[in-house]
N, C-alpha and C positions, 0 to 999 in steps of 0.2 A: 517533501517534494521529490519527484523522481530525479535520479541522478542522470547527468549527461556528460559526454566528453566529445567535443567537436573541434574541428579545425577552425581557427579564427583568421579571417581575411587579413592578410598583411598588406603593407604598403607595396606599391608597384615595384616589382623586381626583387622583393624580399620573400623569404620562405615563410609560409603560414606556420603559426604557432598552434598549440592545442590549448583548449580551455576546458577544464573539468569543473563541474559544479562544486565539487568538494573544495576547490580553491577559493570559493566565494563564501565559505562558512564564516559566520559572524557579521555578515553584511545583509542589508535589506536589498533584495534583488528583484528586478522586473525582467522576466524572460518572455520575449515576444517572438512568436513564430509568424513568418511572413514570406512573400514571394514578390519578385519584381513585376510579374504580370498582374498583380492584385492591386487594382486602383484604390480601394479603401486602405490597403497597407501603405501605399505611397502617400495618401492624404494625411495619415496620422504621424508619419515620420518627422516632419518639422516640429510638431508639438513634443514628440519624444526627445528630440535633440535639445529643445529648450528645457525640458524637465531634467534631462541628464546634466546639462551644463549648470543648472541651478542647484541640484542636490548632490552631485558627485562630491563636492568638497565636504559634505556632511557624512559621507560614508555610503552613499547610495550607489548601487551598481545596476547597469542595464545591459542586457545581452539580447541582441536581435538575431534570431537564428533563421537563416534563409533556407527554404526547401528547394530552391532552384538547382537545376542540374548544370546550368551554364554559369560558371564562375565569373567569366568576363562580364556577363550581364549584371552580376552583383557588384563587381568593381565599378562599372559605369554608373550604376544606380547610386552607390555610395558617393562617388565624386560629384555627380550632378546635384545631389541633395546636401552635400557637405556634412555627412554624418561622421561624428567623432567617437561614438560609443562602439564597443566591440561588435563585430558581425560574425556570427558563427555560420558554418557551412554544414548543412545537413541534407545533401542531395538524395540520399536513400531514405530520408525521413525516419531514421531510427530514433532520434530524440523526440520528434513530434509524435511518434507512436507511443513512446513511453509516457508522454503527457496526455495521450488520448485526445489530440486536437480534433475539433469538429470541422474546422475550416480555417481560413486566413483572412484577416489577422486574428490571432488569439494570443492572449497574454496571461501570465501567471505572476502574482505577487507573492514573494517568499520572505518570511521574516528572518531575523538573525539566527534563530534556532534551526533554520532549514525547513520550517513548516510552510506548507502551501496555505496562504491566507485567503486569497481571492483568485477567481478565474474570470477573465473578461473575454467574451466572445464578440468579435466585431471591433471596429475602430473606436477610439476614444480621443477626447481632447485632453491629452496627458498633462498639459501645463495649466489646466483649469485649476482654480483655487482648491476645489474639493479634492482633486487627485493629489495635489502637492501636500495639502494638510494631512491626508490619509497616510501618505508615505512618511511624512515628518513624524507623525504619531508613532509609527513603527520604528523609526530611527531613534526616537527618544527612549524607547524601551531597551533596557540592557545597556 
């Protein structure tokens, strides 16, 4: 999978940290590219949150990388939807270009070895049994 290094939206008043894809080595990771103005992105976020809460204790990581230029809009979006997984900031779309995104939302499933396993164009029901089982199979490998 392509590497990325993005700022991660911190709590209000705190300084943003950085997140490099290399720090996720050894984990199964879902990287999601999205925007606050994208209704299908908003529609899939609650299911992504449920997926994250269910599988994070098993070693699953989820990073939602916003391509918005307005950081405050991303903060408001996170608060309104109660998102707990890391939100990356990619206002110049450098990471999304590395992943050759076609639109938003677009997601990439990466295995423990850092290999791109699947690409999903468009929204998904992330907490559906099929998605959970697919990710659990990857978690069980290695």
